[in-house]
C-alpha positions as CSV (number, residue, x, y, z in Angstrom):
1,X,1.6,-4.6,-96.4
2,X,2.0,-8.3,-96.1
3,X,0.5,-10.9,-93.9
4,X,3.4,-13.2,-94.4
5,X,4.7,-13.7,-90.9
6,X,5.6,-17.4,-91.2
7,X,8.4,-18.6,-88.9
8,X,11.8,-19.3,-90.3
9,X,14.2,-22.0,-89.2
10,X,17.1,-20.9,-87.0
11,X,20.2,-22.6,-85.8
12,X,19.4,-24.5,-82.6
13,X,23.0,-24.1,-81.4
14,X,22.9,-20.3,-81.0
15,X,21.1,-18.3,-78.3
16,X,20.2,-15.7,-80.9
17,X,16.5,-16.0,-81.7
18,X,14.9,-15.8,-85.1
19,X,13.6,-12.3,-86.0
20,X,10.2,-11.5,-84.7
21,X,10.2,-7.8,-85.4
22,X,12.7,-5.2,-86.7
23,X,12.6,-2.1,-84.5
24,X,14.1,1.1,-85.9
25,X,14.7,4.0,-83.4
26,X,14.3,7.2,-85.3
27,X,15.1,10.9,-84.5
28,X,15.4,12.3,-88.0
29,X,19.2,12.5,-87.8
30,X,21.1,11.3,-90.8
31,X,22.5,8.3,-88.8
32,X,19.0,7.2,-87.8
33,X,17.6,7.6,-91.3
34,X,20.5,5.5,-92.6
35,X,19.6,2.9,-90.0
36,X,16.0,3.0,-91.1
37,X,17.1,2.0,-94.6
38,X,19.0,-1.0,-93.1
39,X,16.0,-1.9,-91.0
40,X,13.7,-1.9,-94.0
41,X,16.1,-4.2,-95.9
42,X,16.3,-6.6,-93.0
43,X,12.6,-6.7,-92.4
44,X,11.9,-7.3,-96.1
45,X,14.4,-10.2,-96.2
46,X,12.9,-11.8,-93.1
47,X,9.3,-11.1,-93.9
48,X,9.2,-9.5,-90.4
49,X,7.2,-6.6,-89.2
50,X,9.0,-3.2,-89.2
51,X,8.2,-1.0,-86.2
52,X,9.6,2.5,-86.4
53,X,9.9,4.1,-82.9
54,X,9.8,7.8,-82.3
55,X,10.1,9.0,-78.8
56,X,9.3,12.6,-77.9
57,X,12.1,13.4,-75.5
58,X,10.7,14.2,-72.1
59,X,14.1,15.2,-70.7
60,X,14.4,17.8,-73.4
61,X,11.0,19.1,-72.7
62,X,11.8,19.4,-69.0
63,X,14.7,21.7,-69.8
64,X,12.3,24.4,-71.0
65,X,11.1,24.8,-67.4
66,X,14.3,26.5,-66.4
67,X,14.2,30.2,-66.9
68,X,17.9,30.3,-68.0
69,X,17.4,27.7,-70.7
70,X,18.4,28.6,-74.3
71,X,19.3,26.9,-77.5
72,X,22.3,27.7,-79.6
73,X,22.2,27.5,-83.4
74,X,24.6,24.7,-84.6
75,X,25.8,26.9,-87.6
76,X,25.1,30.5,-86.5
77,X,26.1,30.2,-82.9
78,X,23.2,32.5,-82.0
79,X,21.2,31.9,-78.8
80,X,17.5,32.2,-78.3
81,X,15.2,31.3,-75.4
82,X,14.2,27.7,-75.0
83,X,10.5,27.5,-74.5
84,X,7.9,24.7,-74.2
85,X,6.2,26.1,-77.3
86,X,9.3,26.1,-79.4
87,X,10.3,22.6,-78.3
88,X,6.8,21.3,-79.0
89,X,7.0,22.8,-82.5
90,X,10.4,21.3,-83.1
91,X,9.2,17.9,-82.0
92,X,6.2,18.1,-84.3
93,X,8.5,19.1,-87.2
94,X,10.8,16.2,-86.4
95,X,7.9,13.8,-86.2
96,X,6.7,14.9,-89.6
97,X,10.2,14.3,-91.0
98,X,10.2,10.8,-89.5
99,X,6.7,10.0,-91.0
100,X,7.9,11.2,-94.5
101,X,11.2,9.2,-94.1
102,X,9.3,6.0,-93.2
103,X,6.8,6.4,-96.1
104,X,9.7,6.9,-98.5
105,X,11.7,4.0,-97.1
106,X,8.9,1.5,-97.5
107,X,7.4,2.8,-100.8
108,X,7.0,0.0,-103.3
109,X,7.7,-2.8,-100.7
110,X,5.2,-5.4,-99.6
111,X,6.2,-4.9,-96.0
112,X,4.1,-4.8,-92.8
113,X,5.1,-1.7,-90.9
114,X,3.9,0.9,-88.4
115,X,5.1,3.9,-86.6
116,X,4.9,4.0,-82.8
117,X,5.0,7.4,-81.1
118,X,5.5,7.8,-77.4
119,X,6.7,10.4,-74.9
120,X,9.3,9.8,-72.2
121,X,13.0,9.1,-71.8
122,X,14.2,7.8,-75.2
123,X,16.3,4.8,-74.0
124,X,13.8,3.8,-71.4
125,X,10.9,3.8,-73.9
126,X,12.9,1.8,-76.5
127,X,13.9,-0.8,-73.8
128,X,10.2,-1.3,-72.8
129,X,9.2,-2.0,-76.4
130,X,12.0,-4.4,-77.3
131,X,11.6,-8.1,-76.8
132,X,14.1,-11.0,-77.0
133,X,13.2,-12.0,-80.5
134,X,13.5,-8.5,-82.0
135,X,16.3,-6.8,-83.7
136,X,16.8,-3.1,-82.7
137,X,18.4,-1.0,-85.4
138,X,19.8,2.4,-84.5
139,X,22.4,4.9,-85.6
140,X,25.6,5.5,-83.7
141,X,25.5,9.2,-83.2
142,X,21.9,10.3,-83.3
143,X,21.4,14.0,-82.9
144,X,24.9,14.3,-81.4
145,X,26.4,13.5,-84.9
146,X,27.6,17.1,-85.4
147,X,30.1,16.7,-82.6
148,X,32.1,14.1,-84.5
149,X,32.8,10.4,-84.0
150,X,31.1,9.8,-80.6
151,X,28.7,7.2,-79.5
152,X,25.5,8.9,-78.4
153,X,24.3,8.4,-74.8
154,X,21.1,6.7,-76.0
155,X,22.9,4.3,-78.3
156,X,25.3,3.5,-75.5
157,X,22.6,2.6,-73.0
158,X,20.7,0.5,-75.6
159,X,23.7,-1.6,-76.7
160,X,24.5,-2.3,-73.1
161,X,20.9,-3.1,-71.9
162,X,18.7,-4.1,-74.8
163,X,17.2,-7.6,-74.3
164,X,17.6,-8.4,-78.0
165,X,20.2,-8.2,-80.8
166,X,21.2,-4.6,-81.7
167,X,22.4,-3.5,-85.1
168,X,24.4,-0.3,-84.7
169,X,24.6,1.5,-88.0
170,X,27.0,4.2,-89.1
171,X,25.9,6.5,-92.0
172,X,29.4,7.8,-92.6
173,X,30.6,4.4,-93.9
174,X,28.3,3.0,-96.6
175,X,27.6,-0.7,-96.1
176,X,29.3,-3.2,-98.4
177,X,28.8,-7.0,-98.2
178,X,31.7,-8.8,-96.6
179,X,32.6,-11.1,-93.7
180,X,31.1,-10.8,-90.3
181,X,34.1,-10.5,-88.0
182,X,34.1,-12.0,-84.5
183,X,36.6,-11.8,-81.7
184,X,38.8,-14.9,-81.7
185,X,40.9,-14.9,-78.6
186,X,41.9,-18.6,-78.7
187,X,45.6,-19.6,-78.6
188,X,45.8,-21.0,-82.1
189,X,44.2,-21.9,-85.4
190,X,42.4,-25.0,-84.1
191,X,41.2,-23.1,-81.0
192,X,39.8,-20.4,-83.3
193,X,38.1,-22.9,-85.6
194,X,36.5,-24.6,-82.6
195,X,35.2,-21.2,-81.4
196,X,33.5,-20.1,-84.6
197,X,30.1,-18.8,-83.4
198,X,26.8,-20.3,-84.8
199,X,25.1,-17.6,-86.8
200,X,21.4,-17.8,-87.6
201,X,20.2,-17.5,-91.2
202,X,18.8,-14.0,-90.9
203,X,22.1,-12.7,-89.8
204,X,24.2,-14.7,-92.2
205,X,22.2,-13.4,-95.1
206,X,23.5,-9.9,-94.5
207,X,27.2,-10.9,-94.7
208,X,29.5,-13.1,-96.7
209,X,30.6,-15.7,-94.2
210,X,32.4,-15.2,-90.9
211,X,36.0,-14.3,-90.2
212,X,38.0,-14.5,-86.9
213,X,39.6,-11.3,-85.6
214,X,42.4,-12.4,-83.3
215,X,42.2,-9.5,-80.9
216,X,40.8,-8.9,-77.4
217,X,41.7,-5.2,-76.6
218,X,40.2,-1.9,-77.8
219,X,43.5,-0.6,-79.3
220,X,44.1,-3.8,-81.2
221,X,40.5,-3.8,-82.5
222,X,40.7,-0.3,-83.8
223,X,44.0,-0.9,-85.5
224,X,42.8,-4.2,-87.1
225,X,39.7,-2.5,-88.5
226,X,41.2,0.9,-89.4
227,X,40.9,0.2,-93.1
228,X,38.0,-2.2,-93.2
229,X,35.4,-1.2,-95.7
230,X,33.1,-4.2,-96.0
231,X,31.2,-6.6,-93.7
232,X,30.6,-6.0,-90.0
233,X,31.6,-6.8,-86.5
234,X,29.9,-9.2,-84.1
235,X,30.2,-8.6,-80.4
236,X,28.7,-10.3,-77.4
237,X,27.6,-8.1,-74.5
238,X,30.5,-9.1,-72.3
239,X,33.0,-8.4,-75.0
240,X,31.4,-5.0,-75.6
241,X,31.6,-4.1,-71.9
242,X,35.2,-5.0,-71.8
243,X,36.0,-2.9,-74.9
244,X,34.1,0.1,-73.5
245,X,35.9,-0.1,-70.2
246,X,39.2,0.2,-72.1
247,X,38.1,3.0,-74.5
248,X,34.6,4.6,-74.3
249,X,34.6,5.6,-77.9
250,X,36.2,2.7,-79.7
251,X,32.9,1.4,-81.0
252,X,32.1,4.9,-82.5
253,X,35.4,4.7,-84.5
254,X,34.8,1.2,-85.9
255,X,34.1,1.9,-89.6
256,X,31.6,-1.0,-89.9
257,X,28.1,-1.9,-88.7
258,X,28.3,-3.5,-85.3
259,X,26.0,-6.3,-84.1
260,X,25.7,-6.8,-80.4
261,X,24.0,-9.9,-79.0
262,X,23.1,-10.4,-75.3
């Protein structure tokens, strides 16, 4: 691990702060493990501390108290009783997978890192640990990934409420360097040029420049990005809220990493 935590200069014209920590919310799903790899790369580039967060889901544990609770095998379709003991064993197994994934992800890197384990409601726990100068990295789907291109409920709450920049990762579309697209809703070329957002160095280092995306509606956004295979999408919180009101799943269908800033 490294003690190099020197501050890095940021762009004074942008409200996005320089990276203090990179937080990776893990649940052992393939989306969250892909997000972990992105978090490790970002933390390494910025000489920032990597904090892996694993939350033992209190809501899930509470379900075991109901006598009619059961779990259904995703592949077999077979049902079996859902008990506190079986859930505790499943959580312990998942935590072990997270520990192994973190150890593998940071192997050979001179990177300060730690794993924080807590118990509670996943989104609420993550929100209490995130600060304005952090970057929260998470997968789109989480453990709901088997049900297709849907934005998980935890991811949805975090991108709407996190006090920091959120990097929403999608394992199903391997990342390739390219432009960071931003919504340009101005009435012409000059208006778009004047509206180019200031991008801090840590964010610019992940992409190759910025490119305006002249769209303001969910359907237009999905159509414009349908065949995109490189770069990412930058959204401010108010833009995200507008898009989700039009189409709750449009962000899940964007085939690029999505950066959401407050």
